[in-house]
C-alpha positions in Angstrom: 1.2 14.5 -6.5 3.9 14.8 -9.2 2.4 14.4 -12.9 4.4 13.0 -15.6 4.0 12.6 -19.4 3.8 8.8 -19.9 1.0 6.4 -19.5 0.2 2.7 -19.3 2.6 -0.3 -19.2 1.8 -3.9 -19.0 4.0 -6.6 -17.4 4.0 -10.3 -16.4 6.2 -11.5 -13.7 6.9 -15.2 -12.8 6.8 -16.4 -9.1 10.0 -15.6 -7.2 11.2 -13.0 -9.9 11.8 -9.6 -9.0 12.4 -6.3 -11.0 12.9 -2.6 -10.3 9.9 -0.6 -10.9 9.7 3.2 -11.0 8.4 6.1 -12.9 11.0 8.9 -13.5 8.1 11.0 -15.1 6.0 11.2 -11.9 3.7 9.3 -9.5 2.2 6.0 -10.6 -0.8 3.6 -9.9 -0.2 -0.1 -10.1 -3.2 -2.4 -10.9 -2.6 -6.1 -9.9 -4.5 -8.0 -12.6 -3.7 -11.4 -11.2 -1.3 -13.0 -8.6 0.2 -11.5 -5.5 3.1 -9.1 -5.3 5.5 -7.4 -2.9 6.7 -3.9 -3.1 10.0 -2.9 -1.3 10.9 0.6 -0.6 14.0 1.7 1.3 15.2 -0.5 4.3 12.5 -2.5 6.2 9.6 -1.1 4.1 7.6 -3.6 2.3 4.0 -3.8 1.2 1.9 -6.8 -0.1 -0.9 -6.5 -2.7 -3.1 -9.2 -4.1 -5.0 -9.5 -7.5 -7.9 -7.2 -8.2 -6.5 -4.4 -6.1 -4.6 -1.1 -7.1 -2.5 1.2 -5.1 -0.5 4.5 -5.7 3.3 5.0 -5.5 5.1 8.3 -5.3 7.9 9.1 -7.8 10.7 6.9 -6.7 12.3 3.6 -7.3 11.0 0.4 -5.9 11.7 -3.4 -6.0 8.8 -5.5 -7.2 8.8 -9.3 -6.2 6.2 -11.7 -7.5 4.9 -13.9 -4.6 2.9 -15.9 -7.2 2.9 -15.5 -11.0 1.5 -11.9 -11.4 0.3 -9.6 -14.1 0.2 -5.9 -13.5 -0.5 -2.6 -15.3 1.4 0.4 -14.3 0.1 3.9 -15.0 2.5 6.9 -14.9 0.1 9.7 -14.0 -0.2 12.8 -16.2 -1.4 16.2 -15.2 -5.0 15.3 -15.5 -4.7 13.3 -12.3 -3.5 16.3 -10.4 -6.5 18.2 -11.6 -8.7 15.3 -10.5 -7.1 15.1 -7.1 -7.6 18.9 -6.5 -11.3 18.5 -7.1 -11.3 15.7 -4.5 -9.5 17.8 -1.9 -12.9 19.5 -0.7 -13.8 16.0 1.0 -13.2 16.2 4.7 -11.4 13.5 6.5 -7.7 12.5 6.0 -7.8 8.7 6.8 -5.5 7.1 4.5 -6.5 4.1 2.2 -3.4 2.5 0.9 -5.3 0.4 -1.7 -8.6 -0.3 -3.2 -10.2 -3.3 -4.7 -10.9 -3.0 -8.3 -14.4 -2.9 -9.8 -15.8 -5.2 -12.6 -16.0 -2.2 -15.0 -12.4 -1.3 -14.1 -11.3 -4.9 -14.6 -12.9 -4.9 -18.1 -11.3 -1.6 -19.0 -7.8 -2.8 -17.9 -8.3 -6.0 -20.0 -8.9 -3.8 -23.0 -5.7 -1.8 -22.1 -3.7 -5.0 -21.7 -4.8 -6.2 -25.2 -3.7 -2.8 -26.7 -0.4 -2.9 -24.9 0.2 -6.6 -25.9 -0.4 -5.9 -29.6 1.2 -2.5 -29.8 3.7 -1.3 -27.2 4.3 2.0 -29.0 1.0 3.7 -28.2 1.0 7.4 -29.2 1.2 10.0 -26.3 -2.1 11.3 -27.5 -3.8 8.0 -27.1 -2.0 7.4 -23.7 -3.5 10.7 -22.5 -7.0 10.0 -23.7 -6.8 6.5 -21.9 -5.9 8.1 -18.6 -8.8 10.7 -18.9 -11.2 7.7 -19.5 -9.8 5.9 -16.6 -10.3 8.8 -14.3 -14.0 9.1 -15.5 -14.5 5.4 -14.8 -13.0 5.6 -11.3 -15.3 8.4 -10.5 -18.3 6.3 -11.7 -17.2 3.2 -9.8 -16.0 4.6 -6.5 -17.2 7.3 -4.0 -15.5 10.7 -3.8 -14.5 10.0 -0.2 -12.9 6.6 -1.0 -11.0 8.2 -3.9 -9.8 11.2 -1.9 -8.5 8.8 0.9 -6.7 6.8 -1.8 -5.0 9.7 -3.7 -4.0 11.5 -0.3 -1.2 8.8 -0.1 0.6 10.8 -2.8 0.0 14.3 -1.4 3.3 16.0 -0.6 1.4 18.5 1.6 0.5 15.9 4.4 2.5 16.7 7.5 5.4 14.6 8.5 3.3 13.1 11.2 2.3 10.2 9.0 5.9 9.4 8.1 6.8 9.6 11.8 4.2 7.0 12.7 5.2 4.6 10.0 8.8 4.8 11.1 8.2 4.2 14.9 5.1 1.9 15.3 7.1 -1.3 14.8 9.4 -1.3 17.8 8.1 1.4 20.3 5.3 1.5 22.8 2.6 4.1 22.5 3.9 6.2 25.3 7.4 6.2 23.7 5.9 7.1 20.4 4.1 10.1 22.0 7.1 11.3 23.8 9.3 11.1 20.7 6.6 13.1 18.7 7.1 16.0 21.2 3.3 16.5 21.2 1.0 16.5 24.1 -1.0 13.3 24.5 -4.3 15.0 23.7 -2.8 16.7 20.5 -1.1 13.4 19.5 -4.5 11.5 19.9 -6.4 14.0 17.9 -3.9 14.1 14.9 -3.7 10.4 14.9 -7.6 10.0 15.0 -7.9 12.5 12.1 -5.2 10.7 10.0 -6.1 7.0 10.7 -9.7 7.1 11.8 -9.1 4.9 15.0 -7.3 5.3 18.3 -3.4 5.1 18.4 -3.5 1.9 20.5 -6.1 0.1 18.2 -4.2 0.9 15.0 -0.7 0.1 16.4 -1.7 -3.3 17.7 -3.6 -4.2 14.5 -0.8 -3.0 12.3 1.9 -4.9 14.2 -0.2 -8.1 14.3 -0.7 -7.8 10.4 3.0 -7.2 9.9 4.0 -10.1 12.1 1.6 -12.4 10.4 2.9 -11.6 7.0 6.6 -12.1 8.1 5.7 -15.5 9.6 3.7 -16.7 6.6 5.5 -15.1 3.7 9.1 -14.7 4.7 12.0 -17.0 5.7 13.0 -14.7 8.5 13.6 -16.6 11.8 11.0 -16.1 14.7 14.1 -14.4 16.7 14.5 -11.9 13.9 10.9 -11.0 13.7 10.8 -10.7 17.5 13.8 -8.2 17.4 12.3 -6.3 14.7 9.1 -5.6 16.7 11.0 -5.2 20.0 9.8 -8.4 21.8 12.6 -9.3 24.3 11.3 -12.7 25.3 9.5 -15.6 23.5 6.7 -15.9 26.1 5.7 -12.3 25.5 5.7 -12.7 21.8 3.9 -16.1 22.0 1.0 -14.5 24.0 0.8 -11.5 21.7 0.4 -13.9 18.7 -2.3 -16.1 20.5 -4.2 -13.0 21.6 -4.1 -11.1 18.3 -3.5 -13.7 15.6 -5.2 -16.7 17.2 -2.2 -19.0 17.1 1.4 -19.4 18.3 4.1 -18.1 16.1 5.1 -21.7 15.3 1.6 -22.8 14.5 1.3 -19.8 12.1 4.6 -20.6 10.3 3.8 -24.3 10.0 0.2 -23.5 8.8 -1.2 -25.9 11.5 -3.6 -23.2 12.7 -5.7 -20.6 11.0 -3.8 -17.3 11.5 -5.5 -13.9 11.6 -6.5 -12.3 8.3 
């Protein structure tokens, strides 16, 4: 986790609008107060978040697009968060939790922050630091230590490259191909995977691909052929069977909204 020296920032984004978002000072947490957004990082990497959730982003530049009218609060993390995370590290279990639902007490606190920022954008650094300390204390009250650790581990630079490897290969390779490419024995691969994600490799890969495909069909204009190619389906009948089995409807039905899709 890379700490910085800035704090809270509030923004409202209209549906369809996009903006660059980043924190040159360090890692950041994004709280989605309302609406739905998409975060794009590098080529092919995109993540969707809905209102009343929050997530962490490593120090970098990202593109944020509003799927619907959205309001967010960004927090560039100071060194208090690094101390907080180091206290959490004693928790065992490495399963990553990429986002968390907010809590009513957190929602109320964020509303107060929004009001402060709306009326006074130039909040002093001392007040910014105090607000971050208060937020840390509030998160500790509202969430379990395990949940918080699993959330903040996403920004831990000490996590092995195994996680990055999985995220870069699951879309268009079969499990056996991924294991071979990892250069690990099947038993070592399965053990590391289970420790990191909390489920078997096969279960996770199928569920993650189904989730991605559903989002592509529902929320993008990419053609079915493009989506098939992205996830290495070579014929429509195979792709059709996959969607029916794991999403409950054919790709065409999901896209047209004529059947209730998975999720």
